[in-house]
Every structure is written in structure tokens, then in C-alpha cells.
A tleap script that builds the chain and sets N, CA, C and O, in Angstrom:
source leaprc.protein.ff14SB
mol = sequence {
  NMET ASN ARG GLU VAL MET CYS GLN GLU GLN
  LYS LEU THR THR ASN ARG VAL ILE LEU MET
  THR ALA GLY THR CYS LYS PHE HIE PHE ASP
  LYS VAL THR VAL LYS ALA GLU THR GLY CYS
  LEU LEU PHE GLY PHE LYS ASP GLU ILE VAL
  ARG ALA GLU GLY THR GLU GLY THR GLU TYR
  ILE PHE ILE SER PHE SER GLY THR ARG SER
  ALA ASN ILE PHE GLU ARG PHE GLY ILE GLU
  PRO GLU ASN ARG VAL PHE ASP GLY PHE CGLY
}
set mol.1.N position { 0.676 -1.055 0.021 }
set mol.1.CA position { 0.064 -0.218 -0.061 }
set mol.1.C position { 1.170 1.543 0.021 }
set mol.1.O position { 2.130 1.722 0.770 }
set mol.2.N position { 0.728 2.326 -0.759 }
set mol.2.CA position { 1.366 3.261 -0.926 }
set mol.2.C position { 0.835 4.306 -0.128 }
set mol.2.O position { 0.063 5.141 -0.598 }
set mol.3.N position { 1.322 4.304 1.419 }
set mol.3.CA position { 0.578 5.246 2.272 }
set mol.3.C position { 0.686 6.461 2.076 }
set mol.3.O position { -0.105 7.088 2.780 }
set mol.4.N position { 1.401 7.177 1.343 }
set mol.4.CA position { 1.493 8.458 1.015 }
set mol.4.C position { 0.294 8.885 0.334 }
set mol.4.O position { -0.440 9.780 0.754 }
set mol.5.N position { 0.117 8.249 -0.686 }
set mol.5.CA position { -1.216 8.328 -1.627 }
set mol.5.C position { -2.573 8.090 -1.049 }
set mol.5.O position { -3.526 8.824 -1.311 }
set mol.6.N position { -2.661 6.854 -0.107 }
set mol.6.CA position { -3.870 6.241 0.363 }
set mol.6.C position { -4.498 6.782 1.432 }
set mol.6.O position { -5.707 6.921 1.617 }
set mol.7.N position { -3.371 7.146 2.281 }
set mol.7.CA position { -3.979 7.921 3.556 }
set mol.7.C position { -4.360 9.165 3.542 }
set mol.7.O position { -4.627 9.751 4.591 }
set mol.8.N position { -4.455 9.856 2.119 }
set mol.8.CA position { -4.838 11.143 1.938 }
set mol.8.C position { -6.187 11.082 1.340 }
set mol.8.O position { -6.242 10.254 0.431 }
set mol.9.N position { -7.460 11.803 1.609 }
set mol.9.CA position { -8.486 12.061 1.162 }
set mol.9.C position { -8.468 12.102 -0.675 }
set mol.9.O position { -7.661 12.837 -1.245 }
set mol.10.N position { -9.287 11.372 -1.334 }
set mol.10.CA position { -9.194 11.704 -2.330 }
set mol.10.C position { -10.457 11.311 -2.927 }
set mol.10.O position { -11.059 10.346 -2.457 }
set mol.11.N position { -10.903 11.938 -3.880 }
set mol.11.CA position { -12.308 11.834 -4.610 }
set mol.11.C position { -12.364 11.066 -5.692 }
set mol.11.O position { -11.834 11.556 -6.689 }
set mol.12.N position { -12.999 9.666 -5.844 }
set mol.12.CA position { -13.291 8.981 -7.159 }
set mol.12.C position { -13.702 9.576 -8.259 }
set mol.12.O position { -14.730 10.247 -8.170 }
set mol.13.N position { -13.039 9.488 -9.513 }
set mol.13.CA position { -13.296 10.196 -10.514 }
set mol.13.C position { -14.050 8.978 -10.972 }
set mol.13.O position { -14.980 9.306 -11.708 }
set mol.14.N position { -13.961 7.748 -10.790 }
set mol.14.CA position { -14.555 6.702 -11.363 }
set mol.14.C position { -15.231 5.593 -10.196 }
set mol.14.O position { -15.241 5.790 -8.981 }
set mol.15.N position { -15.615 4.759 -10.686 }
set mol.15.CA position { -16.201 3.363 -9.762 }
set mol.15.C position { -15.140 2.828 -9.511 }
set mol.15.O position { -14.386 2.995 -10.470 }
set mol.16.N position { -14.552 2.118 -8.509 }
set mol.16.CA position { -13.455 1.639 -8.438 }
set mol.16.C position { -13.834 -0.009 -7.340 }
set mol.16.O position { -14.466 -0.150 -6.293 }
set mol.17.N position { -13.135 -0.931 -8.176 }
set mol.17.CA position { -13.488 -2.224 -7.310 }
set mol.17.C position { -11.726 -2.704 -6.799 }
set mol.17.O position { -10.620 -2.781 -7.333 }
set mol.18.N position { -12.292 -2.919 -5.562 }
set mol.18.CA position { -10.903 -3.191 -4.747 }
set mol.18.C position { -10.330 -4.792 -4.386 }
set mol.18.O position { -11.206 -5.319 -3.700 }
set mol.19.N position { -9.775 -5.254 -4.490 }
set mol.19.CA position { -9.295 -6.627 -3.963 }
set mol.19.C position { -8.160 -6.616 -3.160 }
set mol.19.O position { -7.040 -6.282 -3.547 }
set mol.20.N position { -8.583 -7.142 -1.552 }
set mol.20.CA position { -7.440 -7.242 -0.670 }
set mol.20.C position { -6.700 -8.155 -1.009 }
set mol.20.O position { -7.351 -9.152 -1.320 }
set mol.21.N position { -5.531 -8.289 -1.101 }
set mol.21.CA position { -4.410 -9.357 -1.330 }
set mol.21.C position { -3.590 -9.549 -0.076 }
set mol.21.O position { -2.810 -10.500 -0.046 }
set mol.22.N position { -3.686 -8.774 0.918 }
set mol.22.CA position { -2.527 -9.063 2.039 }
set mol.22.C position { -3.074 -8.071 3.259 }
set mol.22.O position { -3.689 -7.062 2.913 }
set mol.23.N position { -2.949 -8.228 4.130 }
set mol.23.CA position { -3.205 -7.578 5.590 }
set mol.23.C position { -4.645 -7.056 5.657 }
set mol.23.O position { -5.489 -7.425 4.840 }
set mol.24.N position { -4.918 -6.169 6.669 }
set mol.24.CA position { -6.133 -5.658 6.688 }
set mol.24.C position { -6.216 -4.212 6.791 }
set mol.24.O position { -5.243 -3.616 7.253 }
set mol.25.N position { -7.333 -3.514 6.392 }
set mol.25.CA position { -7.274 -1.954 6.141 }
set mol.25.C position { -8.761 -1.412 6.597 }
set mol.25.O position { -9.698 -2.192 6.427 }
set mol.26.N position { -8.915 -0.664 6.926 }
set mol.26.CA position { -10.075 0.511 7.149 }
set mol.26.C position { -9.994 1.568 5.947 }
set mol.26.O position { -9.108 2.372 5.657 }
set mol.27.N position { -11.402 1.245 5.266 }
set mol.27.CA position { -11.777 2.025 4.117 }
set mol.27.C position { -12.775 3.216 4.474 }
set mol.27.O position { -13.880 2.933 4.937 }
set mol.28.N position { -12.461 4.342 4.299 }
set mol.28.CA position { -13.151 5.321 5.116 }
set mol.28.C position { -13.837 5.907 3.722 }
set mol.28.O position { -13.176 6.607 2.955 }
set mol.29.N position { -15.090 5.591 3.489 }
set mol.29.CA position { -16.042 6.281 2.661 }
set mol.29.C position { -16.672 7.638 2.992 }
set mol.29.O position { -16.455 8.100 4.112 }
set mol.30.N position { -17.370 8.264 2.197 }
set mol.30.CA position { -18.363 9.293 2.687 }
set mol.30.C position { -19.012 9.225 4.100 }
set mol.30.O position { -18.906 10.069 4.990 }
set mol.31.N position { -19.620 8.200 4.128 }
set mol.31.CA position { -20.268 8.379 5.327 }
set mol.31.C position { -20.159 6.798 5.770 }
set mol.31.O position { -21.135 6.467 6.443 }
set mol.32.N position { -19.542 6.114 5.631 }
set mol.32.CA position { -19.052 4.686 6.129 }
set mol.32.C position { -17.892 4.337 5.969 }
set mol.32.O position { -17.275 4.498 4.916 }
set mol.33.N position { -17.353 3.710 7.188 }
set mol.33.CA position { -16.041 3.021 7.219 }
set mol.33.C position { -16.041 1.633 7.244 }
set mol.33.O position { -16.902 1.148 7.978 }
set mol.34.N position { -15.236 0.760 6.580 }
set mol.34.CA position { -15.431 -0.649 6.528 }
set mol.34.C position { -14.195 -1.220 6.600 }
set mol.34.O position { -13.230 -0.652 6.090 }
set mol.35.N position { -14.097 -2.189 7.122 }
set mol.35.CA position { -12.974 -2.787 7.464 }
set mol.35.C position { -12.822 -3.992 6.403 }
set mol.35.O position { -13.858 -4.631 6.216 }
set mol.36.N position { -11.685 -4.394 5.683 }
set mol.36.CA position { -11.556 -5.143 4.724 }
set mol.36.C position { -10.176 -6.039 5.194 }
set mol.36.O position { -9.299 -5.505 5.874 }
set mol.37.N position { -10.082 -7.550 4.724 }
set mol.37.CA position { -9.220 -7.980 4.878 }
set mol.37.C position { -8.585 -9.068 3.690 }
set mol.37.O position { -9.301 -9.445 2.761 }
set mol.38.N position { -7.526 -9.403 3.799 }
set mol.38.CA position { -7.215 -10.590 2.516 }
set mol.38.C position { -8.360 -11.135 2.186 }
set mol.38.O position { -9.125 -11.590 3.037 }
set mol.39.N position { -8.607 -11.150 0.903 }
set mol.39.CA position { -9.635 -11.971 0.196 }
set mol.39.C position { -11.094 -11.099 0.049 }
set mol.39.O position { -12.058 -11.640 -0.492 }
set mol.40.N position { -11.158 -10.047 0.444 }
set mol.40.CA position { -12.311 -9.090 0.330 }
set mol.40.C position { -12.324 -8.370 -0.928 }
set mol.40.O position { -11.362 -8.324 -1.694 }
set mol.41.N position { -13.466 -7.799 -1.119 }
set mol.41.CA position { -13.734 -7.499 -2.575 }
set mol.41.C position { -14.651 -6.377 -2.012 }
set mol.41.O position { -15.631 -6.529 -1.282 }
set mol.42.N position { -14.101 -5.149 -2.532 }
set mol.42.CA position { -14.865 -3.965 -2.030 }
set mol.42.C position { -15.042 -2.833 -2.981 }
set mol.42.O position { -14.064 -2.516 -3.657 }
set mol.43.N position { -16.319 -2.088 -3.144 }
set mol.43.CA position { -16.604 -1.256 -4.144 }
set mol.43.C position { -16.895 0.078 -3.540 }
set mol.43.O position { -17.688 0.386 -2.650 }
set mol.44.N position { -15.854 0.971 -4.416 }
set mol.44.CA position { -16.115 2.599 -4.569 }
set mol.44.C position { -16.669 3.293 -5.522 }
set mol.44.O position { -16.333 3.212 -6.703 }
set mol.45.N position { -17.616 4.073 -5.047 }
set mol.45.CA position { -18.470 4.480 -6.175 }
set mol.45.C position { -17.977 6.061 -6.671 }
set mol.45.O position { -17.542 6.811 -5.796 }
set mol.46.N position { -18.048 6.491 -7.936 }
set mol.46.CA position { -17.898 7.497 -8.073 }
set mol.46.C position { -18.426 8.869 -7.654 }
set mol.46.O position { -19.632 9.092 -7.550 }
set mol.47.N position { -17.586 9.676 -7.443 }
set mol.47.CA position { -17.633 10.956 -6.552 }
set mol.47.C position { -17.900 11.112 -5.146 }
set mol.47.O position { -18.373 12.058 -4.515 }
set mol.48.N position { -17.297 9.422 -4.625 }
set mol.48.CA position { -17.012 9.621 -3.038 }
set mol.48.C position { -15.887 9.727 -2.965 }
set mol.48.O position { -15.038 9.316 -3.755 }
set mol.49.N position { -15.676 10.640 -1.415 }
set mol.49.CA position { -14.117 10.459 -1.126 }
set mol.49.C position { -14.039 9.367 -0.401 }
set mol.49.O position { -14.892 8.764 0.250 }
set mol.50.N position { -12.649 9.135 -0.631 }
set mol.50.CA position { -11.884 7.737 0.367 }
set mol.50.C position { -10.665 7.832 0.704 }
set mol.50.O position { -9.770 8.322 0.016 }
set mol.51.N position { -10.578 7.420 1.659 }
set mol.51.CA position { -9.107 7.228 2.274 }
set mol.51.C position { -8.911 5.980 2.849 }
set mol.51.O position { -9.882 5.320 3.219 }
set mol.52.N position { -7.769 5.575 2.971 }
set mol.52.CA position { -7.309 4.092 3.405 }
set mol.52.C position { -6.390 4.167 4.604 }
set mol.52.O position { -5.540 5.023 4.848 }
set mol.53.N position { -6.677 3.272 5.191 }
set mol.53.CA position { -5.791 3.135 6.558 }
set mol.53.C position { -5.551 1.707 6.943 }
set mol.53.O position { -6.363 0.933 7.450 }
set mol.54.N position { -4.221 1.472 6.599 }
set mol.54.CA position { -3.784 0.079 6.667 }
set mol.54.C position { -2.657 -0.556 7.715 }
set mol.54.O position { -1.938 0.097 8.472 }
set mol.55.N position { -2.685 -1.674 7.595 }
set mol.55.CA position { -1.661 -2.070 8.990 }
set mol.55.C position { -0.297 -2.311 7.807 }
set mol.55.O position { -0.333 -2.288 6.577 }
set mol.56.N position { 0.650 -2.498 8.578 }
set mol.56.CA position { 2.088 -3.067 7.961 }
set mol.56.C position { 1.437 -4.241 7.100 }
set mol.56.O position { 0.460 -4.951 7.338 }
set mol.57.N position { 2.241 -4.205 6.108 }
set mol.57.CA position { 2.334 -5.363 4.741 }
set mol.57.C position { 0.652 -5.289 4.249 }
set mol.57.O position { 0.162 -6.322 3.794 }
set mol.58.N position { -0.096 -4.202 4.343 }
set mol.58.CA position { -1.372 -4.441 4.017 }
set mol.58.C position { -1.145 -4.235 2.142 }
set mol.58.O position { -0.505 -3.294 1.672 }
set mol.59.N position { -1.704 -5.144 1.429 }
set mol.59.CA position { -1.699 -4.789 -0.127 }
set mol.59.C position { -2.838 -5.117 -0.529 }
set mol.59.O position { -3.500 -6.011 -0.002 }
set mol.60.N position { -3.289 -4.285 -1.730 }
set mol.60.CA position { -4.404 -4.417 -2.496 }
set mol.60.C position { -4.413 -4.078 -3.884 }
set mol.60.O position { -3.491 -3.292 -4.105 }
set mol.61.N position { -5.110 -4.361 -4.968 }
set mol.61.CA position { -5.248 -3.950 -6.183 }
set mol.61.C position { -6.466 -3.392 -6.427 }
set mol.61.O position { -7.423 -3.744 -5.738 }
set mol.62.N position { -6.608 -2.502 -7.373 }
set mol.62.CA position { -7.741 -2.008 -7.465 }
set mol.62.C position { -7.988 -1.650 -9.223 }
set mol.62.O position { -7.034 -1.274 -9.903 }
set mol.63.N position { -9.213 -1.804 -9.748 }
set mol.63.CA position { -9.793 -1.419 -11.341 }
set mol.63.C position { -10.380 -0.077 -11.030 }
set mol.63.O position { -11.153 0.105 -10.090 }
set mol.64.N position { -10.021 0.766 -11.778 }
set mol.64.CA position { -11.361 2.035 -11.857 }
set mol.64.C position { -11.976 1.510 -13.444 }
set mol.64.O position { -11.469 0.913 -14.394 }
set mol.65.N position { -13.326 2.081 -13.152 }
set mol.65.CA position { -14.328 1.898 -14.060 }
set mol.65.C position { -15.571 2.587 -14.079 }
set mol.65.O position { -16.148 2.891 -13.035 }
set mol.66.N position { -16.097 2.898 -15.420 }
set mol.66.CA position { -16.894 3.684 -15.661 }
set mol.66.C position { -17.893 3.309 -16.688 }
set mol.66.O position { -17.685 2.204 -17.189 }
set mol.67.N position { -18.867 3.918 -17.101 }
set mol.67.CA position { -19.677 3.517 -18.477 }
set mol.67.C position { -21.166 3.398 -18.087 }
set mol.67.O position { -21.532 3.359 -16.912 }
set mol.68.N position { -21.856 3.352 -18.962 }
set mol.68.CA position { -23.189 3.433 -18.770 }
set mol.68.C position { -23.887 1.915 -18.106 }
set mol.68.O position { -24.764 1.803 -17.249 }
set mol.69.N position { -23.218 0.957 -18.772 }
set mol.69.CA position { -23.690 -0.357 -17.707 }
set mol.69.C position { -23.257 -0.571 -16.435 }
set mol.69.O position { -23.537 -1.678 -15.974 }
set mol.70.N position { -22.518 0.346 -15.586 }
set mol.70.CA position { -21.969 0.246 -14.396 }
set mol.70.C position { -23.095 0.320 -13.489 }
set mol.70.O position { -22.994 -0.360 -12.468 }
set mol.71.N position { -24.380 1.159 -13.685 }
set mol.71.CA position { -25.447 0.846 -12.818 }
set mol.71.C position { -26.100 -0.260 -13.057 }
set mol.71.O position { -26.437 -0.777 -11.992 }
set mol.72.N position { -26.453 -0.895 -14.031 }
set mol.72.CA position { -26.851 -2.000 -14.306 }
set mol.72.C position { -25.993 -3.330 -13.878 }
set mol.72.O position { -26.621 -4.376 -13.713 }
set mol.73.N position { -24.698 -3.316 -13.711 }
set mol.73.CA position { -23.700 -4.197 -12.755 }
set mol.73.C position { -24.066 -4.068 -11.258 }
set mol.73.O position { -24.099 -5.076 -10.553 }
set mol.74.N position { -24.309 -2.976 -10.818 }
set mol.74.CA position { -24.452 -2.673 -9.511 }
set mol.74.C position { -25.748 -3.263 -9.263 }
set mol.74.O position { -25.808 -4.099 -8.362 }
set mol.75.N position { -26.765 -2.980 -9.887 }
set mol.75.CA position { -28.255 -3.458 -9.506 }
set mol.75.C position { -28.340 -4.886 -9.634 }
set mol.75.O position { -28.882 -5.577 -8.772 }
set mol.76.N position { -27.812 -5.365 -10.707 }
set mol.76.CA position { -27.932 -7.055 -10.938 }
set mol.76.C position { -27.298 -7.777 -9.913 }
set mol.76.O position { -27.746 -8.901 -9.690 }
set mol.77.N position { -26.090 -7.261 -9.056 }
set mol.77.CA position { -25.696 -7.882 -8.239 }
set mol.77.C position { -25.594 -7.330 -6.766 }
set mol.77.O position { -24.827 -7.673 -5.866 }
set mol.78.N position { -26.501 -6.458 -6.777 }
set mol.78.CA position { -27.006 -5.841 -5.445 }
set mol.78.C position { -25.889 -5.209 -4.550 }
set mol.78.O position { -25.885 -5.445 -3.342 }
set mol.79.N position { -25.124 -4.561 -5.015 }
set mol.79.CA position { -23.974 -3.845 -4.988 }
set mol.79.C position { -24.310 -2.152 -4.890 }
set mol.79.O position { -24.548 -1.484 -5.897 }
set mol.80.N position { -24.286 -1.625 -3.591 }
set mol.80.CA position { -24.640 -0.685 -3.253 }
set mol.80.C position { -23.451 0.064 -2.052 }
set mol.80.O position { -22.533 -0.592 -1.561 }
set mol.81.N position { -23.703 1.498 -1.743 }
set mol.81.CA position { -22.845 1.731 -0.365 }
set mol.81.C position { -23.115 1.109 0.754 }
set mol.81.O position { -22.244 1.026 1.621 }
set mol.82.N position { -24.460 0.523 0.946 }
set mol.82.CA position { -24.853 -0.057 2.263 }
set mol.82.C position { -24.128 -1.676 2.105 }
set mol.82.O position { -24.001 -2.412 3.084 }
set mol.83.N position { -23.744 -2.023 0.870 }
set mol.83.CA position { -23.404 -3.440 0.675 }
set mol.83.C position { -22.699 -3.360 -0.283 }
set mol.83.O position { -23.072 -3.568 -1.437 }
set mol.84.N position { -21.295 -2.966 0.152 }
set mol.84.CA position { -20.107 -3.192 -0.748 }
set mol.84.C position { -18.872 -4.100 -0.398 }
set mol.84.O position { -17.904 -4.280 -1.138 }
set mol.85.N position { -19.052 -4.615 0.785 }
set mol.85.CA position { -17.734 -5.519 1.225 }
set mol.85.C position { -18.433 -6.958 0.716 }
set mol.85.O position { -19.543 -7.352 1.074 }
set mol.86.N position { -17.514 -7.656 -0.213 }
set mol.86.CA position { -17.732 -9.188 -0.012 }
set mol.86.C position { -16.680 -9.772 0.412 }
set mol.86.O position { -15.604 -9.210 0.210 }
set mol.87.N position { -16.714 -11.176 1.176 }
set mol.87.CA position { -15.504 -11.918 1.614 }
set mol.87.C position { -15.628 -13.426 0.184 }
set mol.87.O position { -16.454 -13.843 -0.628 }
set mol.88.N position { -14.295 -13.721 0.616 }
set mol.88.CA position { -13.970 -15.091 0.110 }
set mol.88.C position { -13.475 -14.940 -1.657 }
set mol.88.O position { -13.755 -15.737 -2.553 }
set mol.89.N position { -12.801 -13.871 -1.754 }
set mol.89.CA position { -12.261 -13.860 -3.221 }
set mol.89.C position { -10.631 -13.965 -2.898 }
set mol.89.O position { -9.897 -13.214 -3.540 }
set mol.90.N position { -10.122 -14.744 -2.059 }
set mol.90.CA position { -8.816 -14.799 -2.001 }
set mol.90.C position { -8.323 -16.154 -1.240 }
set mol.90.O position { -7.122 -16.376 -1.092 }
savepdb mol mol.pdb
quit
């Protein structure tokens, strides 16, 4: 985890899917803080403010995406700000 970058608040300009590959991390989104650990898949939404607070050895990868089908995908799989963390991907 690049602490210099992720410990700072940033506004997401696209949607983001994040896969935790090692360690644990708290992700602070606009109105909610979620804890993620190795194998968690979580989502950030366009225009949200996000900041990460990870432990030593925390690693994750992310993919940013946008487009007209994003809303359809979120709806189809029940992904929303209140339901953004999914376990069992690692």
C-alpha cells in the first residue's frame, strides 16, 4: 500500500473495485467506514471521498471503471454503498 497516496482523502472520478491481497485495512468512504482483509472484494463509487488506513504489510489492487453499464451491474449484483464488501475472493 502506498501510504503517501492512500492515507490522503481523494475523490473518486470513476467507480473502483478493490481486491485485498494481504493484510487488513479500513476504508473511510463518505458516510461509512468498512474493514477489509485478505480476500475481500469491495467497491467505491464515483464522486465518493475515500481514504485508506492499512496495517503494515497491507496490499491491494484496484480497477477503476465507468460507463453506462456500471449502474446495471451494480443493480444486478446488489452492490450499493450499504452493501459494498464481499468476502471469499482470496
